[in-house]
Backbone as XML, in Angstrom:
<?xml version="1.0"?>
<chain id="A" units="angstrom">
  <residue number="1" name="MET">
    <atom name="N" x="116.754" y="119.598" z="96.780"/>
    <atom name="CA" x="115.674" y="119.018" z="97.290"/>
    <atom name="C" x="114.658" y="119.649" z="97.890"/>
  </residue>
  <residue number="2" name="VAL">
    <atom name="N" x="113.309" y="119.158" z="97.804"/>
    <atom name="CA" x="112.166" y="119.687" z="98.424"/>
    <atom name="C" x="112.349" y="119.989" z="99.887"/>
  </residue>
  <residue number="3" name="ILE">
    <atom name="N" x="112.914" y="119.055" z="100.472"/>
    <atom name="CA" x="112.832" y="119.084" z="102.096"/>
    <atom name="C" x="113.735" y="120.285" z="102.434"/>
  </residue>
  <residue number="4" name="THR">
    <atom name="N" x="114.897" y="120.555" z="101.935"/>
    <atom name="CA" x="115.563" y="121.697" z="102.122"/>
    <atom name="C" x="114.830" y="123.019" z="101.896"/>
  </residue>
  <residue number="5" name="ASP">
    <atom name="N" x="114.029" y="123.078" z="100.944"/>
    <atom name="CA" x="113.186" y="124.233" z="100.692"/>
    <atom name="C" x="112.065" y="124.599" z="101.736"/>
  </residue>
  <residue number="6" name="ILE">
    <atom name="N" x="111.459" y="123.403" z="102.137"/>
    <atom name="CA" x="110.001" y="123.640" z="102.892"/>
    <atom name="C" x="110.348" y="123.461" z="104.327"/>
  </residue>
  <residue number="7" name="MET">
    <atom name="N" x="111.317" y="122.867" z="104.746"/>
    <atom name="CA" x="111.741" y="122.690" z="106.272"/>
    <atom name="C" x="112.463" y="123.800" z="106.785"/>
  </residue>
  <residue number="8" name="PRO">
    <atom name="N" x="112.026" y="124.420" z="107.924"/>
    <atom name="CA" x="112.858" y="125.429" z="108.696"/>
    <atom name="C" x="114.194" y="124.928" z="109.032"/>
  </residue>
  <residue number="9" name="TYR">
    <atom name="N" x="115.109" y="125.665" z="109.156"/>
    <atom name="CA" x="116.609" y="125.461" z="109.453"/>
    <atom name="C" x="116.722" y="124.364" z="110.587"/>
  </residue>
  <residue number="10" name="GLU">
    <atom name="N" x="115.926" y="124.652" z="111.530"/>
    <atom name="CA" x="116.043" y="123.845" z="112.804"/>
    <atom name="C" x="115.730" y="122.564" z="112.567"/>
  </residue>
  <residue number="11" name="LYS">
    <atom name="N" x="114.737" y="122.227" z="111.827"/>
    <atom name="CA" x="114.349" y="120.768" z="111.578"/>
    <atom name="C" x="114.864" y="120.045" z="110.381"/>
  </residue>
  <residue number="12" name="ARG">
    <atom name="N" x="115.575" y="120.759" z="109.657"/>
    <atom name="CA" x="116.112" y="120.372" z="108.235"/>
    <atom name="C" x="116.957" y="119.156" z="108.638"/>
  </residue>
  <residue number="13" name="ALA">
    <atom name="N" x="117.868" y="119.051" z="109.647"/>
    <atom name="CA" x="118.620" y="117.743" z="109.667"/>
    <atom name="C" x="117.790" y="116.556" z="110.166"/>
  </residue>
  <residue number="14" name="ASP">
    <atom name="N" x="116.991" y="116.842" z="111.047"/>
    <atom name="CA" x="115.976" y="115.757" z="111.465"/>
    <atom name="C" x="115.197" y="115.144" z="110.113"/>
  </residue>
  <residue number="15" name="ALA">
    <atom name="N" x="114.645" y="115.905" z="109.169"/>
    <atom name="CA" x="113.901" y="115.590" z="108.128"/>
    <atom name="C" x="114.933" y="114.884" z="107.131"/>
  </residue>
  <residue number="16" name="LEU">
    <atom name="N" x="115.983" y="115.422" z="107.000"/>
    <atom name="CA" x="117.070" y="114.734" z="105.969"/>
    <atom name="C" x="117.389" y="113.328" z="106.399"/>
  </residue>
  <residue number="17" name="GLY">
    <atom name="N" x="117.622" y="113.255" z="107.962"/>
    <atom name="CA" x="117.797" y="112.029" z="108.353"/>
    <atom name="C" x="116.872" y="110.913" z="108.236"/>
  </residue>
  <residue number="18" name="LYS">
    <atom name="N" x="115.529" y="111.407" z="108.524"/>
    <atom name="CA" x="114.356" y="110.572" z="108.151"/>
    <atom name="C" x="114.258" y="110.068" z="106.806"/>
  </residue>
  <residue number="19" name="LEU">
    <atom name="N" x="114.486" y="111.005" z="105.990"/>
    <atom name="CA" x="114.600" y="110.723" z="104.489"/>
    <atom name="C" x="115.695" y="109.666" z="104.254"/>
  </residue>
  <residue number="20" name="GLY">
    <atom name="N" x="116.774" y="109.802" z="104.706"/>
    <atom name="CA" x="117.784" y="108.724" z="104.620"/>
    <atom name="C" x="117.371" y="107.474" z="105.023"/>
  </residue>
  <residue number="21" name="LEU">
    <atom name="N" x="116.885" y="107.366" z="106.270"/>
    <atom name="CA" x="116.272" y="106.270" z="106.744"/>
    <atom name="C" x="115.368" y="105.414" z="105.965"/>
  </residue>
  <residue number="22" name="PHE">
    <atom name="N" x="114.487" y="106.025" z="105.391"/>
    <atom name="CA" x="113.301" y="105.539" z="104.629"/>
    <atom name="C" x="113.953" y="104.955" z="103.199"/>
  </residue>
  <residue number="23" name="TYR">
    <atom name="N" x="114.735" y="105.675" z="102.671"/>
    <atom name="CA" x="115.597" y="105.307" z="101.440"/>
    <atom name="C" x="116.244" y="104.110" z="101.818"/>
  </residue>
  <residue number="24" name="GLY">
    <atom name="N" x="117.037" y="103.910" z="102.867"/>
    <atom name="CA" x="117.631" y="102.689" z="103.199"/>
    <atom name="C" x="116.721" y="101.558" z="103.324"/>
  </residue>
  <residue number="25" name="ILE">
    <atom name="N" x="115.556" y="101.814" z="104.130"/>
    <atom name="CA" x="114.755" y="100.701" z="104.296"/>
    <atom name="C" x="114.038" y="100.257" z="103.092"/>
  </residue>
  <residue number="26" name="GLY">
    <atom name="N" x="113.747" y="101.085" z="102.194"/>
    <atom name="CA" x="113.217" y="100.770" z="100.882"/>
    <atom name="C" x="114.268" y="99.987" z="100.046"/>
  </residue>
  <residue number="27" name="MET">
    <atom name="N" x="115.394" y="100.297" z="100.237"/>
    <atom name="CA" x="116.509" y="99.412" z="99.489"/>
    <atom name="C" x="116.642" y="97.996" z="99.875"/>
  </residue>
  <residue number="28" name="VAL">
    <atom name="N" x="116.221" y="97.920" z="101.133"/>
    <atom name="CA" x="116.374" y="96.448" z="101.715"/>
    <atom name="C" x="115.015" y="95.740" z="101.394"/>
  </residue>
  <residue number="29" name="VAL">
    <atom name="N" x="113.948" y="96.372" z="101.729"/>
    <atom name="CA" x="112.560" y="95.882" z="101.753"/>
    <atom name="C" x="112.031" y="95.661" z="100.437"/>
  </residue>
  <residue number="30" name="GLY">
    <atom name="N" x="112.286" y="96.567" z="99.658"/>
    <atom name="CA" x="111.652" y="96.609" z="98.262"/>
    <atom name="C" x="112.097" y="95.178" z="97.514"/>
  </residue>
  <residue number="31" name="PRO">
    <atom name="N" x="113.477" y="94.920" z="97.226"/>
    <atom name="CA" x="113.690" y="93.779" z="96.508"/>
    <atom name="C" x="113.091" y="92.570" z="97.095"/>
  </residue>
  <residue number="32" name="PHE">
    <atom name="N" x="113.180" y="92.647" z="98.497"/>
    <atom name="CA" x="112.586" y="91.378" z="99.248"/>
    <atom name="C" x="111.044" y="91.148" z="98.981"/>
  </residue>
  <residue number="33" name="VAL">
    <atom name="N" x="110.259" y="92.177" z="99.029"/>
    <atom name="CA" x="108.991" y="92.138" z="98.789"/>
    <atom name="C" x="108.669" y="91.806" z="97.284"/>
  </residue>
  <residue number="34" name="GLY">
    <atom name="N" x="109.521" y="92.448" z="96.374"/>
    <atom name="CA" x="109.206" y="92.078" z="94.856"/>
    <atom name="C" x="109.627" y="90.635" z="94.724"/>
  </residue>
  <residue number="35" name="GLY">
    <atom name="N" x="110.613" y="90.078" z="95.319"/>
    <atom name="CA" x="110.937" y="88.571" z="95.089"/>
    <atom name="C" x="109.834" y="87.601" z="95.638"/>
  </residue>
  <residue number="36" name="GLN">
    <atom name="N" x="109.273" y="88.116" z="96.721"/>
    <atom name="CA" x="108.342" y="87.279" z="97.300"/>
    <atom name="C" x="106.877" y="87.267" z="96.522"/>
  </residue>
  <residue number="37" name="ILE">
    <atom name="N" x="106.680" y="88.295" z="95.982"/>
    <atom name="CA" x="105.383" y="88.408" z="95.031"/>
    <atom name="C" x="105.775" y="87.602" z="93.781"/>
  </residue>
  <residue number="38" name="THR">
    <atom name="N" x="107.075" y="87.709" z="93.319"/>
    <atom name="CA" x="107.296" y="86.840" z="92.017"/>
    <atom name="C" x="107.246" y="85.382" z="92.302"/>
  </residue>
  <residue number="39" name="LYS">
    <atom name="N" x="107.863" y="85.018" z="93.412"/>
    <atom name="CA" x="108.105" y="83.500" z="93.932"/>
    <atom name="C" x="106.805" y="82.991" z="94.210"/>
  </residue>
  <residue number="40" name="ASN">
    <atom name="N" x="105.758" y="83.739" z="94.996"/>
    <atom name="CA" x="104.828" y="83.005" z="95.558"/>
    <atom name="C" x="103.308" y="83.325" z="94.619"/>
  </residue>
  <residue number="41" name="LEU">
    <atom name="N" x="103.307" y="84.457" z="94.078"/>
    <atom name="CA" x="102.116" y="84.827" z="93.073"/>
    <atom name="C" x="102.280" y="84.652" z="91.591"/>
  </residue>
  <residue number="42" name="GLY">
    <atom name="N" x="103.563" y="84.552" z="91.224"/>
    <atom name="CA" x="103.738" y="84.393" z="89.837"/>
    <atom name="C" x="104.469" y="85.513" z="89.061"/>
  </residue>
  <residue number="43" name="TYR">
    <atom name="N" x="105.041" y="85.322" z="88.099"/>
    <atom name="CA" x="105.931" y="86.507" z="87.344"/>
    <atom name="C" x="104.740" y="87.329" z="86.787"/>
  </residue>
  <residue number="44" name="VAL">
    <atom name="N" x="103.663" y="86.937" z="86.232"/>
    <atom name="CA" x="102.692" y="87.644" z="85.648"/>
    <atom name="C" x="102.131" y="88.737" z="86.374"/>
  </residue>
  <residue number="45" name="LEU">
    <atom name="N" x="101.781" y="88.435" z="87.566"/>
    <atom name="CA" x="101.257" y="89.346" z="88.626"/>
    <atom name="C" x="102.258" y="90.393" z="88.873"/>
  </residue>
  <residue number="46" name="HIS">
    <atom name="N" x="103.468" y="90.067" z="89.125"/>
    <atom name="CA" x="104.476" y="91.014" z="89.336"/>
    <atom name="C" x="104.719" y="91.935" z="88.212"/>
  </residue>
  <residue number="47" name="ARG">
    <atom name="N" x="104.575" y="91.376" z="86.948"/>
    <atom name="CA" x="104.572" y="92.354" z="85.630"/>
    <atom name="C" x="103.505" y="93.358" z="85.648"/>
  </residue>
  <residue number="48" name="TYR">
    <atom name="N" x="102.211" y="92.758" z="85.946"/>
    <atom name="CA" x="101.044" y="93.547" z="86.040"/>
    <atom name="C" x="101.009" y="94.719" z="87.128"/>
  </residue>
  <residue number="49" name="LEU">
    <atom name="N" x="101.696" y="94.551" z="88.190"/>
    <atom name="CA" x="101.809" y="95.434" z="89.257"/>
    <atom name="C" x="102.709" y="96.517" z="88.967"/>
  </residue>
  <residue number="50" name="ALA">
    <atom name="N" x="103.797" y="95.996" z="88.164"/>
    <atom name="CA" x="104.749" y="97.092" z="87.582"/>
    <atom name="C" x="104.203" y="97.855" z="86.448"/>
  </residue>
  <residue number="51" name="LEU">
    <atom name="N" x="103.332" y="97.425" z="85.704"/>
    <atom name="CA" x="102.643" y="98.054" z="84.632"/>
    <atom name="C" x="101.607" y="99.105" z="85.239"/>
  </residue>
  <residue number="52" name="MET">
    <atom name="N" x="100.844" y="98.706" z="86.289"/>
    <atom name="CA" x="99.994" y="99.570" z="86.863"/>
    <atom name="C" x="100.709" y="100.801" z="87.593"/>
  </residue>
  <residue number="53" name="ARG">
    <atom name="N" x="101.872" y="100.714" z="88.271"/>
    <atom name="CA" x="102.679" y="101.502" z="88.925"/>
    <atom name="C" x="103.045" y="102.643" z="87.808"/>
  </residue>
  <residue number="54" name="ARG">
    <atom name="N" x="103.597" y="102.040" z="86.449"/>
    <atom name="CA" x="104.107" y="102.971" z="85.478"/>
    <atom name="C" x="102.959" y="103.703" z="84.927"/>
  </residue>
  <residue number="55" name="LYS">
    <atom name="N" x="101.780" y="103.133" z="84.811"/>
    <atom name="CA" x="100.488" y="103.913" z="84.112"/>
    <atom name="C" x="100.095" y="105.008" z="85.151"/>
  </residue>
  <residue number="56" name="ASN">
    <atom name="N" x="100.078" y="104.841" z="86.574"/>
    <atom name="CA" x="99.925" y="105.838" z="87.509"/>
    <atom name="C" x="100.978" y="106.824" z="87.556"/>
  </residue>
  <residue number="57" name="SER">
    <atom name="N" x="102.097" y="106.523" z="87.213"/>
    <atom name="CA" x="103.101" y="107.578" z="87.223"/>
    <atom name="C" x="102.901" y="108.445" z="86.023"/>
  </residue>
  <residue number="58" name="ASN">
    <atom name="N" x="102.572" y="107.932" z="84.967"/>
    <atom name="CA" x="102.422" y="108.574" z="83.499"/>
    <atom name="C" x="101.235" y="109.586" z="83.857"/>
  </residue>
  <residue number="59" name="ILE">
    <atom name="N" x="100.142" y="109.002" z="84.459"/>
    <atom name="CA" x="98.856" y="110.131" z="84.858"/>
    <atom name="C" x="99.323" y="111.013" z="85.623"/>
  </residue>
  <residue number="60" name="ILE">
    <atom name="N" x="100.073" y="110.980" z="86.633"/>
    <atom name="CA" x="100.468" y="111.966" z="87.532"/>
    <atom name="C" x="101.319" y="113.021" z="86.796"/>
  </residue>
  <residue number="61" name="PHE">
    <atom name="N" x="102.369" y="112.451" z="86.067"/>
    <atom name="CA" x="103.209" y="113.259" z="85.365"/>
    <atom name="C" x="102.564" y="113.949" z="84.371"/>
  </residue>
  <residue number="62" name="SER">
    <atom name="N" x="101.410" y="113.653" z="83.480"/>
    <atom name="CA" x="100.621" y="114.294" z="82.642"/>
    <atom name="C" x="99.941" y="115.318" z="83.315"/>
  </residue>
  <residue number="63" name="ILE">
    <atom name="N" x="99.196" y="115.165" z="84.403"/>
    <atom name="CA" x="98.482" y="116.111" z="85.074"/>
    <atom name="C" x="99.555" y="117.180" z="85.523"/>
  </residue>
  <residue number="64" name="SER">
    <atom name="N" x="100.450" y="116.896" z="86.096"/>
    <atom name="CA" x="101.527" y="117.914" z="86.620"/>
    <atom name="C" x="101.964" y="118.718" z="85.391"/>
  </residue>
  <residue number="65" name="LEU">
    <atom name="N" x="102.261" y="118.180" z="84.242"/>
    <atom name="CA" x="102.746" y="118.902" z="83.065"/>
    <atom name="C" x="101.585" y="119.837" z="82.613"/>
  </residue>
  <residue number="66" name="ALA">
    <atom name="N" x="100.354" y="119.534" z="82.652"/>
    <atom name="CA" x="99.311" y="120.196" z="82.239"/>
    <atom name="C" x="99.190" y="121.324" z="83.104"/>
  </residue>
  <residue number="67" name="ARG">
    <atom name="N" x="99.293" y="121.072" z="84.388"/>
    <atom name="CA" x="99.095" y="122.357" z="85.405"/>
    <atom name="C" x="100.228" y="123.406" z="85.150"/>
  </residue>
  <residue number="68" name="TYR">
    <atom name="N" x="101.507" y="122.789" z="84.763"/>
    <atom name="CA" x="102.603" y="123.569" z="84.633"/>
    <atom name="C" x="102.430" y="124.635" z="83.562"/>
  </residue>
  <residue number="69" name="VAL">
    <atom name="N" x="101.849" y="123.910" z="82.511"/>
    <atom name="CA" x="101.574" y="124.808" z="81.137"/>
    <atom name="C" x="100.729" y="125.779" z="81.307"/>
  </residue>
  <residue number="70" name="TRP">
    <atom name="N" x="99.548" y="125.310" z="82.111"/>
    <atom name="CA" x="98.536" y="126.402" z="82.237"/>
    <atom name="C" x="98.961" y="127.459" z="82.962"/>
  </residue>
  <residue number="71" name="LEU">
    <atom name="N" x="99.691" y="127.217" z="84.177"/>
    <atom name="CA" x="100.123" y="128.270" z="84.948"/>
    <atom name="C" x="101.124" y="129.141" z="84.168"/>
  </residue>
  <residue number="72" name="ALA">
    <atom name="N" x="102.083" y="128.693" z="83.198"/>
    <atom name="CA" x="103.030" y="129.490" z="82.607"/>
    <atom name="C" x="102.337" y="130.225" z="81.644"/>
  </residue>
  <residue number="73" name="ILE">
    <atom name="N" x="101.217" y="129.814" z="81.017"/>
    <atom name="CA" x="100.470" y="130.687" z="80.123"/>
    <atom name="C" x="99.722" y="131.655" z="80.848"/>
  </residue>
  <residue number="74" name="SER">
    <atom name="N" x="98.989" y="131.431" z="81.998"/>
    <atom name="CA" x="98.283" y="132.235" z="82.432"/>
    <atom name="C" x="99.039" y="133.338" z="83.250"/>
  </residue>
  <residue number="75" name="LEU">
    <atom name="N" x="100.184" y="133.089" z="83.632"/>
    <atom name="CA" x="100.944" y="134.034" z="84.441"/>
    <atom name="C" x="102.086" y="134.852" z="83.559"/>
  </residue>
  <residue number="76" name="ARG">
    <atom name="N" x="102.098" y="134.656" z="82.321"/>
    <atom name="CA" x="102.962" y="135.305" z="81.285"/>
    <atom name="C" x="102.888" y="136.538" z="81.281"/>
  </residue>
  <residue number="77" name="PRO">
    <atom name="N" x="103.826" y="137.378" z="81.093"/>
    <atom name="CA" x="103.615" y="138.934" z="81.194"/>
    <atom name="C" x="102.852" y="139.561" z="79.866"/>
  </residue>
  <residue number="78" name="GLN">
    <atom name="N" x="102.038" y="140.492" z="80.171"/>
    <atom name="CA" x="101.369" y="141.160" z="79.022"/>
    <atom name="C" x="102.301" y="141.737" z="78.115"/>
  </residue>
  <residue number="79" name="THR">
    <atom name="N" x="102.036" y="141.723" z="76.903"/>
    <atom name="CA" x="102.782" y="142.400" z="75.776"/>
    <atom name="C" x="102.516" y="143.794" z="75.628"/>
  </residue>
  <residue number="80" name="VAL">
    <atom name="N" x="103.356" y="144.626" z="75.377"/>
    <atom name="CA" x="103.287" y="146.082" z="75.161"/>
    <atom name="C" x="103.073" y="146.419" z="73.755"/>
  </residue>
  <residue number="81" name="THR">
    <atom name="N" x="101.865" y="147.281" z="73.447"/>
    <atom name="CA" x="101.549" y="147.432" z="72.266"/>
    <atom name="C" x="102.100" y="148.790" z="71.748"/>
  </residue>
  <residue number="82" name="SER">
    <atom name="N" x="102.510" y="149.605" z="72.647"/>
    <atom name="CA" x="103.192" y="150.976" z="72.312"/>
    <atom name="C" x="104.506" y="151.045" z="72.444"/>
  </residue>
  <residue number="83" name="GLY">
    <atom name="N" x="105.137" y="151.928" z="71.952"/>
    <atom name="CA" x="106.647" y="152.070" z="72.142"/>
    <atom name="C" x="107.385" y="152.019" z="70.777"/>
  </residue>
  <residue number="84" name="MET">
    <atom name="N" x="108.513" y="151.482" z="70.755"/>
    <atom name="CA" x="109.424" y="151.632" z="69.598"/>
    <atom name="C" x="109.181" y="150.425" z="68.869"/>
  </residue>
  <residue number="85" name="SER">
    <atom name="N" x="109.137" y="150.772" z="67.629"/>
    <atom name="CA" x="108.795" y="149.522" z="66.774"/>
    <atom name="C" x="110.205" y="149.438" z="66.003"/>
  </residue>
  <residue number="86" name="TRP">
    <atom name="N" x="110.509" y="147.996" z="65.687"/>
    <atom name="CA" x="111.843" y="147.479" z="65.267"/>
    <atom name="C" x="111.662" y="147.425" z="63.913"/>
  </residue>
  <residue number="87" name="LEU">
    <atom name="N" x="110.599" y="147.374" z="63.244"/>
    <atom name="CA" x="110.292" y="147.250" z="61.826"/>
    <atom name="C" x="110.158" y="148.399" z="60.991"/>
  </residue>
  <residue number="88" name="SER">
    <atom name="N" x="109.836" y="149.506" z="61.560"/>
    <atom name="CA" x="109.788" y="150.719" z="60.718"/>
    <atom name="C" x="110.618" y="151.875" z="61.447"/>
  </residue>
  <residue number="89" name="ASN">
    <atom name="N" x="110.555" y="152.967" z="60.563"/>
    <atom name="CA" x="111.649" y="154.094" z="60.871"/>
    <atom name="C" x="110.623" y="155.251" z="61.435"/>
  </residue>
  <residue number="90" name="ASP">
    <atom name="N" x="109.516" y="155.079" z="62.108"/>
    <atom name="CA" x="108.598" y="155.928" z="62.639"/>
    <atom name="C" x="109.161" y="156.545" z="63.657"/>
  </residue>
</chain>
């Protein structure tokens, strides 16, 4: 988990407790809010909001993937041009 990597040891239990608290609140509040949106505003709006959330996630994933590939390419080790050749008996 990222929290265990970025938090100092003394504050780690507090941060993990808050994370668990908000996960619990989200599991209770999320379905309630989704049900109210569907009930009061209609099924079509609910699906539209889900589609927009998915598109935003895809955009964020694509940007993150492009940054990772760019970093992997720019930080790769340089190849050695001198030394032993595996293809010849020189």
